[in-house]
N, C-alpha and C positions, 0 to 999 in steps of 0.2 A: 085682600086678606081672606075673605070668604072662600075664594077659589083655592087659595093655598091650603086652608084648613080642610076643605073638601077633598083635595088631593091627598092630604095626609090620611084622612079617614078611609079613602078608597084603597090605600095600601101601597106596597112597594112599587108595583108596576107603574102606577100613575105618578108616584113621586119621581121616578126616573124620567118620565116625560116632562114633569115640571122642572127638573134639573136642567134638561136640555134647553128649555125655553128661557131659563134664568140667565143665559149668557148671550141673548140675542137682542142687543140694543137697537138693531135695525128693524126689529119686528114689534117689540113691546115698549111702552113708555117706561121711564125710569122708576116710577112708583111701583109698577108691576114687577119690574126686575128686582128691585130691593126686597119685595115681599117673597118672591119665588126663590131668591138667594138663600132664604132660611132653609129650604129643602136640601141644600148642598151638604150641610153638616149640623143643622140645628133643628132637626125633626124632634118631635116630642119623644123623650127617652122612655124606655121601660125601667122598672124598678131596679135599683142597684142590688138589692138583696137577691133578686132573681139572677142577675148577672154573676154575682159572686158564687151562687150555688152552681151555675153552669160552668164557671171557670174551674171550680174544685172538682166537679164531676169529670170534666174533660181531662184535667191533669192527674186525677186519681189521688188527691190529697188536699189538705188544708192550704189556704193561701200562704201561711207563714213558712210552709215547706219550700216555697218557690220565690216569694217576694218579701222584701223587708218592708215595703210600703206600697200602697195603691190609693189613687184618688177616691174620695168619698162619692163624687158625682162624675158622670162621664164628661170628658172634655169635648166630645163631638158625638152627634147622633145622626145617622143617615137612614136610608130606606131599609137596608138589610142588617145593619149592625150598629153598635155604638162602641166608643173607644175610651179606655181609661189610661191614665198615666201611672206607671209603676216603676219600681226599682228592683232589679234582680238581686240575688244573694251576693253576686260578685261586684255589685255596685253600678252595673250598667242601667241607664234609664231607658225604658222601653215603652212602646205603645201596645196595649192589650186590646185587641179587637174581638168583641163577643157578638155572636149572631143573635138576632132577635128570636125569641121563642115563637114556635109555630109559623115561622116565615115561609117554610116550604109549602105548607098547605095554602097559605094566602096567595103565593105566587102561582101555584098550580091552578087555583080557581080563576085568577085573572087571565092567565094564559089560555085557559079553556074557553073563556068568553071571547077573547080576542081571536082565537083560532076559528071559532064558529062564525064570527063576524067576517074574517078573512075568506072563509069558504063561501059565504053569501056573496061577498063582493067579487070573488073569483067567478062565481056563477053568472053574475050580472055582466062582467066583462066578456066572458065567453059567449054570452047570448047576444050582446049588443055591439061588441067590438072584437069579434073573433080573430081579426088579424093581429091583435096585440098578444104577444107571447109571454109576457111577464107572469111568472108563477108567484102570486102574492102569498099563497099559503107557504111556499118554500121560503119566501122572504121572512115571514113571521117565524117559521121554524128555526131559521138561522139565528134570529134575534133571541128566540126562546132558549135555544141551546146555550147561547152565551149567558143568558139569565140564570139558567140552572147551574151552569159551571161556576158562576159567582158564588153560589151557595155552598160550595165545597172549598173551604179555606186552605186545604192542602194544595189544591190547584193554584190558588192565588199565591201561595208561598213559592211553588215551583216556577210560576210565571215571573215573579219578582226576582228570583235568583237568576233565571235564564236571561232576562232583559238586562239585569245588572252586569252579567258576564258579557253579553253581546255588545253593549255600549262601550265597555272597557276595551274590548277587542277592536272596536272601530274608532277608538280615540275620540269619542264624543266628550267634549269638555263643557263645563258650565252647568251640567245637569247631574244631580246626585240621586241615587236610588238607595234607600235605607237597607241596612243589613237585616237578614231574616234569622231568627233564632228557631231553627227547625225542630229542636228537641222539645219545644213547647207548643208546636203547632198541631192542630187536629182539624177535623172537618168543620168544627164550629168555633174554633179558637185560633187566632193568629197573633203572634208576638214578633214585633219588629223593632228596629232601632228608633228611638224617639227623635223627632226633628223639631228644633226650636225655630219658629218663624211665623209668618202670617200668610193668609190666603193671597194669591196673586191679585184677585179682584179687589182686595182692600188697599192695594198700592195706588199711588198717584198715576195718572195716565202716562206720564213720561217714563215711569219705571215699568209699567206694564208693557209699553212699546219696546223698551230695552230688553226685558226678560222674555217677551214673546218671541223675539228673534232667536234667542238661545233655545227656547222650547221648540220653535219651528224647525230648527236644524236637527234637533233630537228626534222629532216626530218624522221628518222626512228620511232620516237615517233608518228609523224603524220600518217605515212604510216601503221605501224604495231600495234600501241597501241590505237589510237583514231579513225582511219579510215577516217580522213579528212585532206587532205594535199595540200600544196602549189604546184601547178603543173608547175610553171614557175620560178624556182630559178636561173635565170641567174645573172651575176655579178651586173648588174644595179639594181637588186632587193635585193641584200645582201650588207649591208653597215657595215664597221667598225666604231663603235661609238667613237666619241671623249670623251664623258662622259661615262666611262665604269662602273659607279656605277649602272646603270640600266641593263647593259648587254654588252657583248663583241661585238656582232653583232646585227643588226636590220634587220628584214624582212619587205619589203614593197611590194605594188602592189599585192593585193589579188583578182584581177579580175578573174584569172583562178585557180580554185581549183577543187578537185574531192573527191568523197567519195567511201569507200569500205565497203562491208558487212563483218560481223564478220567472217563468214566461209571462205571468201577469204583471210582475214588477217591471219587466222590460217594456211591455206594451203601455203601461201607465207612464213610463219615462217618455216614450215616443209621443204619447198623447199630450203630455204637458208641453213638450217642445213644439209640436204642431199647433196646439191651442195658443201658446204664447206668441207664435209667429203668424197666427190667423191663417194657417194652412188647412182649411177645412176639407179640401180634397183628400189630403193625406190622413186627416183625422177620421174620415169615414172608414178607411182601411183599419185604423186603430180600433175603432168601435166594432168593426166586424171581427177582428182578432179577439177582442174582449168578450164577444158574445152578446153585445148590446144591439147590433144590427145584423140582419141576415146577409149572406154574400150577394144575394140577388136584389138588394134594395134599390130603389129608384133614386140614383144619385142626383139627377137634376132637381128633384123635389127636396131631397134631404139637405143638400149643401146650403141653399138659401135659408132654410129654417134653422139650421145649425147656427148660421151667422146671427139670426135674430135672437135665438135663445141663449147662446153662449157668449157673444160679444159683450153684452151688458154685464155678465158675471165677471168676465176677465177684467173689466174696468175697476172692479172692487167697490167697496162702500156698502156691501150687504144688501138687504132686501129693499131698503128705502131708495138707494141709488139705482138699484135694478128696476124698481117701479118707475122712477123718473126717466130712466133711459128708454124703457119700453114705450112710455107715453110719447117721448120725443121721436122714436123710430116710427111709431104708427100715426104721428101727426095729431096726437090728442093734446091740443094747445090750450084747452080750457073752454073753448067756444062750444056751443051746442053742436054745430055742424062737424067740427073737428072731433068731438067726443063720439058722436054717432058713427062717423066714418071710420075712425080708429078702432072703435069697438067691433065694428063689423069685420074689418080686416084681421083683427086679432082673433076673433071667433072663427073666421075662415081658416086661418093657419092652425088653430087648435083642432078643428075638425079634420084638417088634412093630416095632422100628426096621428090622430086617433084612428082615422079610416084608411089611410094610405101608407103609413110608415109602421111596419110591424116591429117596433123596438122591444127589447127585453131588458129588464133590470136583473142581472145575475144575483143569486142569493148572497154571495160573499160581499156584494156592494153594501149590504145593510149596515154592517159594522164600520166599513170605511166611511160611508156617508155620515153615520152618527159621529165618528171621531172628527171628521172634517168640519161638520156643522158646529160642533162644540168648540173646537180649537179656533175656528174662524170667529165665532162669537166672542171669545175671550180677547182675541186680537183687536176686534172692532172697538172694544172698550178703551184701548190705548191709542188706536189710530182709526178714526171714522172712515178713512179712505182705503183701509187695508184690502188687498186682493191676493188671495192665496196663490193663484197661478203665477202671477208676476213675481211674487216674493219667493216662490219655489224655483224659479228659473236659474238663479246662480248655483243652487245645489245641483240641479240636473245638469247644468253645464260642467260642473266639476266632475260629476259622475261619468259623463261622456268622455272627458279627457283622461279619466283615471282608469276605468275598468277596461281590461283587455280581453274580455269574453267576446266571441264572434258576434253575438247579438248586439252588444253595445257598440262594437266597432262598426257594425253595419249601420246603426243609427247615426254614429258620428260621420260616416261617409255620406249618408243622406243629407246631413246638414251642410257639410263642407263642399260637396260637389253639386253645384247648381246645374240645372238643366240636364241632369242625368249623366254628366261626364266632365264638367269643368271645375277644377279646384278654385274656389273663391277665396282669395286672400282676405277680402273684406269679411267674409264669414268666419274665417280662421281668427282674425283679429277680434271680431265681435264676440266670439265664443270665449277667447282668452279673457277679454275684458269682463264678460259676464261671469265667468268663473271667479274672478277677483272682485265681484260685487259692483261693477260698473256696467249698466245695461243701456244699450243703444235702443231708443224707442222710436217708433214710427211717428209720422205727423199726427199730432193730437196727444202724444205722450201716453199711449195705452199699450200697444202691442210691441213685442220685440222686433226690431228691424234688423234682420241678419245681414242685410246688404248695405248697412251704413255703420259708422264707427262713432261712438260718443266723443264729443270734443274734449271732454275732461277724462279721457281714458287713462289707463295706468301707464306709467313710464316704461321705457324699453327694458331697463335693468330689472324692474320688478317682474315684468312679463317673462324675461329670459330665465330668471330664477325659478319661476313657476313652471316654465316649460321643461326645465331640467330636474324638477322635483318628482317624487313618486306619484304625485297627483296628476301628472300628464303622461304617464307611460302609454296609455292608449293612443294618445295623439302622436307620440313619437313612433309607435309601431306603425301607425297609418302613414306617416310622412317619410319613413325610411326609404320606401320604394321610390317616392317622388325625388328625394335627394340623390339617390343612386342614379336614376336615369337622367336627371338634369346634369349631374357631374359627368356622367359618361358622354353625354351629348357635347358638352363644352370641351371636354378633353379630346374627343375625336376631332372637333373643329380646330382646336389649337394645334394638334399634331399635324393635321393636313396643311394648315397654313405654314407651320414651321418647316415642314418637309418641302413645300413649294418654294419658300424663301431660300432654303438651303440649295436645292437643285438649280434654282435660277442664278444664284450668285457663285456657283462653282466655276472657277476660271477654266477656259478651254484654250488649248494651244492654237496659236495663229496659223492661218492658211489651211491646216488639215482638220481644224476643229469641227467644221461642218460635215466632214466625212466620218467622224467617230460617232459611235452610239452614245445616246444620252446616259448620264450616270445612273438614273433611276431604272433604266432598262437592262443594265449589265448584271447578269447573275453572278453570285459569289457565295462563299461559305458564310453561314450565319448560325449562331446558336439560339435555338428557340426555347424559352423557358417552359417548364411543365409543372403540373401540380405536385409531382413527386419530388421536385427540387433538383432533379438531374436534367440539365439542358440537353436538348437533342439537336445534333448537327443537321443542317439542311443546306441545299444549294438553291437559293432563291434570289430574285431581284429585289432591290429595295422597294420598288413599287408594289410587288406582290405582298411583301411583309406589311406594308402600310395598309393595303386594301383589306388584309386579314384582320389586323388589330384595330384599325380605325376606319370602318366602312364609310363610304361617301354618304353625306347627309342628304336625305330626301328634301324635296321642296318644302314640305310641311315642317320638317325639322329645321331647315334653314330659317324659315319664318319665326319659328319658336326661339331659335338662338338669337335672332335680332331682337325679339321682345325681351329676352333676358338681358341682353346688352343695354337696351334702352332703360330697363329697370336699374341696372348698375349705374348708368350715366346720370339718370334722374335722381338717384339717391346718394351715390358716393362720389360723383364727379366724372368728367370725361376720361381722366387717366385710369380710373378703375374700370371703366367700360372698355378701354383699349386692352387692358390686361386680361379681363374676362373673355373678351372676344378672340383671344389668341394672337393678337397683333403686336404683342410685346417684342417679338423678334424683329418686326419691321420698325417699331418705335420704342427702342430701348430706353430713351429718355423718359417716356411716359411711365414706364415701370420704375425707373429711378426716382422720379418725382413722387410717385405714390408711396414707395417705401420710405423715402425721406420724410414725407408728410406724416406717415404713421409713426415713425421713430420720434419725430419732433413732439408728438403729443405726450410721450413718456408713458403711454398706456398699452403699448404693443404686448401681446401675449408672450409670457416667459421673458420679457425684457429685463426683469429684475434679477434673472439668473445669469446675466452677462456682466462682465466687468465694465464699469463706466468708460474706461479708456477704449475698450473695443467698440462700444456703441458710438463714442465720439469719432473714432477713426472711420467707422462705416459711414457715418453722416458726412464726414469730410470727403470721402471717396465719392459718395453719391452726389454731393454738391458739385464736385469737379466733373463727373460724368454728365451731370445735368446742364452744364454750361451756363449756370447762373439763371436759368429760366425759372419762373415761378410756377406754382401748381395751377393747372387749368381746372379750377373748380370754384363754384360760388361759395359765399358765406354759408348758405343753407346746406350745401353739400358737405362742407367741412364740419358743420354742426352735426349732421347725420352720422358722419364717420366717427366723430369724437364721442357721440352718444353710444354708438355700437361698441367702441373700444372701452369706454367707461363701464358699460354693462358687463363686458367680459372680465375686466379687471376687478370688478366688485364681487365676482363669484366666490362663494365659500369653497372650502376644500372638497366637500362631497359633491358639490355642483360641478366643480372642475373635473372631478373624476368621471362623472356621468358624461360631460362634454367630450372628454378624452376617449372614453369608451365608445361613444357614438361615432366620433371621428375615425377611430381605429376600425370599427366595423364597416364604416363607409369605404375606407381604403381597401379593406379586405374584399368587399363586394365588387369594387371596380377591378381590382387585380384578378379576382376570380372570373369576371366577365372577359377580361383580356385573355386569360389562359384558355377559356372555353372557345374563343374565336380562333386561337392559334392551334388548338388540338388537332383539327383535321390536317393542317399543314405539317404538323410535327408527327402525324401518324400515331398519336396516342389517344387514350380515352380522355374525355373532358373531366375536369375536377368535379367532385360532388357539389351539388348546389349548396350555397350558404344556408346555414340553419335558419329555417323560416321562423319569423315571429308569428304570433297569432294573426291569422289572415282572415280576410273577408271575401265575399264573392267578387270575382274579377269584374271590373267595370269595362265598359266599351271605350274605345279611343275617344279622347276628348278634344275640345277646341277651345281657344281663348287667347288672351293677351296678358302678358305680365303687366303689373301695375306699379305705380309709383309709391314708394314708402317715404313718409316724411318724419322728421324728428319732432320733438315737442312733447306735449302732455300725453299723447296717445300713440299706441304702437301700430305700426304697419297701416297707416292711414292711406286711403286710396283716393286718387283724384281722377282716374280714367276708368277704363274697363276694369272689372274686378275678378277676373278668372285667370287661372294658369292651367294649361292643359295637363291632364293626367296621362301618363304613358302606360302602355301595356307591356307585360313581361314577354309574352309570346313573340310579338313582332319587334320588340325593342325599338318602338317608334313613339314619338310624341307628336301627336297630330294637333294642330292648332288652326284656328281660323285666320283669315287675312288680317293684317295689321290695321 
């Protein structure tokens, strides 16, 4: 209590520091937290008569000219202002925030003292640790600018209006920002909509845990999506609303906000992904881009120290758990020998950081750190094991799948393409699961394991709906080239197999057949399609036309085709593998069995648009062609196929439209590729390239093997290798490793 009273006496600057500490149950005991919580909104108020006089001066008239009633005492009092409940002439209930008298001079004196202290500390660091490049004076200046900005309530009104608009534009639900009555706002007076509710910290832990998830989504949207965030989210500024038709929680007090540039938001997204995946090698690059580390830093020294410093934080639980984890890492088991040895090792690492790693804390990190520390402290009250990095991962996963800017698509590529060139279906599945809130964790349950899939992953129908939603447009942009090249590869293989079967089975006349030229080598008139729609006549052999439209597969492409066929067989059954491999001409019964099996489920796409009699007739014909044979697939294969068909049949109208649009674009791309190959033979210009989607830097040829997809609770589960080779546009080849 004495400490809290002394902080109040010292003034607004120190009250702010007390507010930050009041939400850290991992740092202070409960008795201290309860006492410091008074500083959030129950600081000793100034006299109401002074407040009324200031209101009338700011508005330019008596209270009765603007309000029908106003509370006799303030309902809340904080470091810079106090709040009254009032009713406007139109009947609206409002909160009237009045600035404390002489607060500007008090803040200026505090900041002057802190500035001089920062200069002294900066001098000490420059003298004894010159390799450290952090500008502590600039850090204080950044914080001071925010402090001074808080003293102008017209800025706070503008901030509140701006963030209210931004959150509405980004469809953030569950969080309400009160309306501002601009006509009554001045530099020292702020009038906003009154919110009935209670402080978040006054709620039971289970409610705090529920509401902090809503607040966290809102904060991450501010920090990583719009680049304009509330920098002081302590419990006094987060309220549980009594009327939850507008939102579950309300944010108030927008005096301290901060902005981020787009490139900084992108780098923070990358850093969260790499930190969640414990990819410290890539995290070094992120820190260099953020200006925390210099480009020539000593990576062999930095990476192990990153692991020791950041891994305990990612595990969550705040300062107490961090301390426990550090002691475990350094072998400080409670014994005298362990304590001495662990302390020596920790001291050596600390000296290495100070002497050998010239890190810098950018000034804009001051407000980000304040906001994160405060929000994390509130969350720890509801969940003692809360960890911001892991909790933020689903939001970041959704952002990667949604945003189609080149920088985000590049980050998405870095996640999905392991080893610099291989498309990992395991990572694709993990990312989809993560975006939907199901995170695959590594052994020990701490970090995200991108190369494994949670056993309780989302069902295929849910994943397909999300994949076809606006939230996955970035992923669809990235995968469209993959689908085009895979389809082209399989089509070329099927065409060549069908052509081979046709030429082999053409009857030849007896006796003289061996003297006649082969069918495929006999030239003849042929009409070649062109981009203009006007066919061009040519005199070519069937073999020449085939080689032009369906070039022979390279060895690598043949291996890749085999992996795709293996994937189809392992997932949908042998008959599906026969059809996809292009062998349906040689084994028509396999195609008949597959179509019959699909029709028998009653879930075939567009099946409901056909008359039942037609469907039944087709089934009878296929049964006859099949010769009574049963489908060559296991129960698991049938379940996989049924799950896929069910997922497609459960699509809504808008989702079906997206699927149809994507399929139509895929067909156009393949046709465009065929026309491009035939153009030299037809003697015409090739068609213009298909309108490109937002593209990322071209990757190198990839290698890998297709994987097995299983049905059940999780989508695209892998049981073997987990990569599918990525093709390049220039060579139109898909390079893969050996099977």
